[in-house]
Structure formats: structure tokens, C-alpha cells
C-alpha angles and dihedrals in degrees: 000000000000123000094255089058092052090047092052094047094050089056096050130060115242091237091065121084116262127200109268090238090061098042117106111246092230091051091051092047093050091050091051091047092052089048090058090062096076093141106037093174089067091053098048094106090056095035096121090059092045096052096037096093092050093048090048089057092050091049095047115105089205100054115115125221099264091053091047089049090054093050093047092047091051093050091047090052092051091050094045091053091060099257092144100032097105093083095212127131094274093051092046092050092049091048091050092050092051094047093048089054092047093048090049091052093047090052093062122098092233118036095192107018129195125050092328094062094110126132090247090060110031099041092063087049091052090049091052091050092049091051088051089056090051091051091056099039097109096051099054132104116241097259093048092046090051090052089051091051091050091050091051090046092054091049092048093049096046109123094208096055119117120240091257092051091047092053092048094047093047091049091050091046093053094048093047091047092051090049092051099047094035087072088074088074092062107046118203120242089221107086094204092053090047092050091049090050093050093049090049094049092046091053090045092050090052091050092051091046093051090059100033094087093063106019118068091200091056089048091054090046090055090054091047091050092053094049093045094047094046121180091338089072091073098047100069124072090214089064102034092058096061090042089059100039103033116010104048094041088050091050089051092050092047092051092051095041132090096266093112131223096321093058091045092050093049091048092049092050092053092045092050089054090051090052094046097048110019109026093119092064100032102052099132099047091041089054091050092050094045093050099043100037112022094037095037098081096121110127093005126138119263091250092054092047091052092051091050094047091047090054092048090050093050091048093050088057089066109105112251097005096120091054090046092053093046096048100039100037114017092041098037122090115243097020131103120260092249098167093050093044091048091053089050091050093051095045091048093054094038094061111113121245116276092230092056093245127149118294114261126228092259090054092051092048090051091050090050089051091052091050091051091048094049092048090057095049092073090059100038100095094049095043098044094044093060094037094049092052092048092043094055089057095044093050090056092052101038120080093203095051092044088055089050090051093052095050133307098218093067098254119095114257120235114264116273119233116255104199124161113273117273123243108278118241088206128075112268115249118245115264111274134170089222111123089206093060091048092049091048090052091051090051091049090052091050090052091049091048091052090050093050094048092048090053091046090052091053089052092046092053089055103030122355094202091061090051094055091046088057093048090051091049090053092049095248093118130037112265098217105038143033111265100203095179095055093043089053091048090050092052092049100042107041107083099194094067117117109252089214092053092048092052093048092048094049091049094056118105091239092061090054096045098045094048098248094119092048092048091048094053092044093052096043093091097247099134118118094020129118119253098261095041092050092047092049092050093048093050091049090064097062143001112269107240122243100236116094093220092054091048090050093053093050094046092046091055090047092049092052091052096044093049087060104038108017120121090233097039090123090068092063122075095200141358089253089066091053090049095051092045092049091051089048090051091053091051091046090052091055092045095052100040107030108101091211093065109094102183113049125210114250126218090255091052091052092049092049092047092057101049118131097008097114097087090303095318132092126260115238111277090227091058093050093047091049089052091050093049092047094051091042091053097040123017122218107273125211129198102299100226144356119246120272110282094022116140094243141018122248095209119184104261126149107299101265099014088132091049091054 
């Protein structure tokens, strides 16, 4: 085409009529071909041959925007006329072929290419292609539908897109997302197809979550996915895992980011749906979001405070939520007192103005939240009694809830202590056959236990002897002997203990002689792990003390345990060899990662330094070099910090820097 033709076509939209003299012959031919397909149902058997020219245009790297427009318009016309509405294998195959071609074209840097690759030309083309994806969304297999969602997501999150393009891409993304997750409501009878769908949706949920923190369209798509999936979203491990690890952390980041009120509102909507439908399997991430976002209104703008209070009010209208918060957070060790903190938040904002002026909207919202909370308190014992009994049975049978109970971050949590209940400071209720009264008493005992252990942790961080005196007074430890097992469980299970204080206590001679150190190492979950993995996990539980003798006692106890239960125990002739190698690893860690060390140890130096330490024999050179490479690539990490108010900071340091 001559330059005047190009100039004319860049000034006119493809949808408008062009003079026949200026129209590209291929464009005219494609239009005539699409016009011949007036009854696409009659052509379905020969559909691959019919759509082949249009797909060839979409796949061509040399096609310009007007030609691509003609091909896309023809395909859209065929689909709109019901050419693929039969839903059989032929129609599904044709739909898949079209979508693959469209997704491939959308994935290219330039939709149109050449001199016509201007925003005014290729953005309408992209919009047409996205609408074509939407038209075919119900006829696609899970992998192809996932690819279509990802293509729409990329278009919606593109920073260079115009407002019109952004609106179109976001609309297509939402419709495709609803179509994908809506399939959860109609499970397939074929187990393989159902498993493929769940894997696809889990991957898709992770992709949406990874972009939700910075892309408003992805944030809205997450909310659409949750509403489309409904309660079924929380019943499959494939979907619960990305909700925990990707989606809720992204919602939290989006709510605390600089996205403004719209991002906060979208994040709150998605979070409210998680609480309403999936709170039983998302307890830990829900607690983090509630504490950091809903309770973190200090210093916020009035608009943000109103949004947060409105969300809290709507959540408190959910039947049984107050009891859920109280039982699973305020009465559960290691979790924030969400119910108590929420009451404090509402009462703070509900206070009338000091000058006697009219109540603001935030004050009224806080009052409404308090009313909703008080209305639930009358029903809490009856609701939670029945729910707690049913829940205990369901958690034993459900894989997802069992996983939640063991630890929602993927790693197993340390065992919780199971001491006998402490003497109650309250009068005992009269015996009653009511299950509700019994459940309420169990919850009250859990709350009291949490309070006692929190007080004991504060004493331990300052003076361990005072802590154990308190535990004996409450009946949690034997009064006349050292209960090494329960002391070890206490050190592992109570999260508010200072990591520095725990390390110093375990390194004392008394902890080694009375069996506490041995019980701690045995219960730390190190069995079946390799040497380095077990050592890294142990040193993540506390801060290694600075005294060489304390380090030696801890490493000796670890060596004894690893020689019995380690995955690579067969490579060690005796526990002494494990002990010497562990000490050597700590010194290597200091040598490689301490900035004050000028001359670093080489792999050959490390191999030579550890000759003859395996019960008189040498360790395999391959083992020692693997240890060196592992420590060189990733230093031993300790607990990163002590809790607020602890006497010392744990820092990160190089796993034994103090010992060096």
C-alpha cells in the first residue's frame, strides 16, 4: 500500500466504512468470507476449514491491524450467531483453537505491528479480542480457560493501557474469572477432570494473589473468584493453600498500601467474604489481617477509619462470629486477643465528642458495631457449644482443617503443652447436663490458661526461676520434682518467650542434668531430617548463647539426638562425630559471614580441618563440600528478634556469631 493509504487508515477506525479503493484486498476478502457464514450451525462439521483463514491471520507475525480487525470481527460474528453453542466435542475443539490463537496474539508485544501499531488502532483490536474470549468462556477446557484469564489479567495490569482499554480488560477479566471459579459449584463426575480443575484454579488463584497487592483489577478479580466459588472454595486443599500463602497476604498488603480508598474497599470486600465463608480453615491469615488492618486505624484518615469500621460492623452481623473470635483467638495460645481488641476499637471510636458536638459517622458506625456485638453475646454459649463439638469431629475428618490445626504456614508447629487445668479463681458452676455450659467452662479454662502462660512467659524473660514458681503454684508443674517434659513443652509452645532467654536457659548446666535440654531437642521435630536441615531448624527456635560452654552443651544434646533419628545417621560412626562436625559448622558460619574476618576458609581448608573426627575415620569429602556450599550460600539463621519488652534482642546474625 502507498503512504497516502496508510495515512488515511491511521486516521479512521477500522469499524468505519472505507472507500473501496482504499480497502485492503485481504480485508475485503475476509469480510466477504465471514458474510458467507450466515448459518454457522450448518457449517459446524467443517468449522476447522471455515475458521482456518481467520486463525492464520491472527497467528501471522506480519499481519497489520486492519487485517487483524477483520479476522477478529469475523470470528466474533461466527461465535455471536451461535456457531459454537452446541457444546459437543467439535464445538469445544473449535472454541479451544480460537482462544489459543487469541491468547497468542494478545501475548505479543505489538498486536498490530508495522506502521499501524498505534494506540488508536491496536487497543480497539485488543478489546475485540478480549470480548471474543468472554464470548467463548463457557465452552473452554480448564487449562485453556486459565490461559484466557491470564491473558486478560496481563492486559488489565498493563501500565501503558488507556482508561478505555483498562475498563474493557478488567471487565473481561472479571467475567472470565467468574466463569472459571463458578465451575466449582457444579462438580464433575470424572475424578481426573475434577482434579485437573482444582489444580488449575489453585494455580490461577496464586497468580491473581501475586498481582493483587499492586493491581486493582487483580484485586477485584480475587473478590470475584471468591464470590463465584462460594463455600466450595474452602473445601479443597488445592485452593486453601494459595488462599493462605498468596491471597490473604496480598489483600493485607493492598489494604496497607498507597492504593487509596478503592484498593482498601476492594481488599475489605474480599476479606469479609473469606471470614464469612472460610474462617474455619483460614484462622491464622485472618488473624493477621484483622490485627494489622482492621485494628490498625491509628493515625488514619477519617475516610479510612469509616471504611474499617463499616467492615467491622458488617462482620459482627455474621451469626456466631463473636464466639468464633473469642474461642479461636482470645482463648488460643499464640494468637492475638481479637475480640478484646475489637471491643476496645469500637468503644474508642464510639466515645462522644468532648465539645458536645454532633456525633460523626465514624462514631455512629462504632456504636452500630457495639450493638451488633452485644446482640451476639446472648447467643454465644449456645452457638459455640454446638459448633465446637461439631468442629472437633470435622477437623479430625477433614484434611484441610487438619492441616490448619497443625500449622497454617506449612511447617509443623511445636507441640502445645497439655497440663492439667489450673485451679479456677471463679466459683464453679453447678453441675448441669447442658452441653452449652460444659463448652463454656472449657472455653473459660482455655482463656485462663492463656493468661497464666502469658504471665509465666513474662516472668521467664526476666527471671526463669520466678516463672517456674508460678507454674508450680498453678498446678502446671509438679511441686516436688523437676518435670523436664513439661518444661520442654512450655519452652516450645509459648510464643512470647524471649529467644535469647530460651537459649541461655537451655545452655545452663541444670538444663542438661535434669533432662530438660534432652527433652527439648527430642520434641523439637528434628527426626528424619538431614544434619544441616535439623541444625537450621533447631537454631531457628532460640538464639544460640554466647558462651562456648553453653554452645557445647546444646550441640552435644543435638548430636546425641541426631545420631539416633537423623535421616543421614548412617554416615556417622558415633555421636561424637556429629558433635564435632556441628561445632565446626558453627565456626565455618562465623568465618564465612562475619564481616570482621579478613581471610575466609576455603572448601579445601574445611575438608582438611575435619579429618579423623568421625570416630577416628574421615567423613566423605562430598558430604563436607556439600556442607561448605550450603553454609556459603545460606548462613545459619537464628530467631530474628526477641518479643517486645524482652530483655535482649535476638537479632539475625550468623548462627553462632556470639559463640565465635
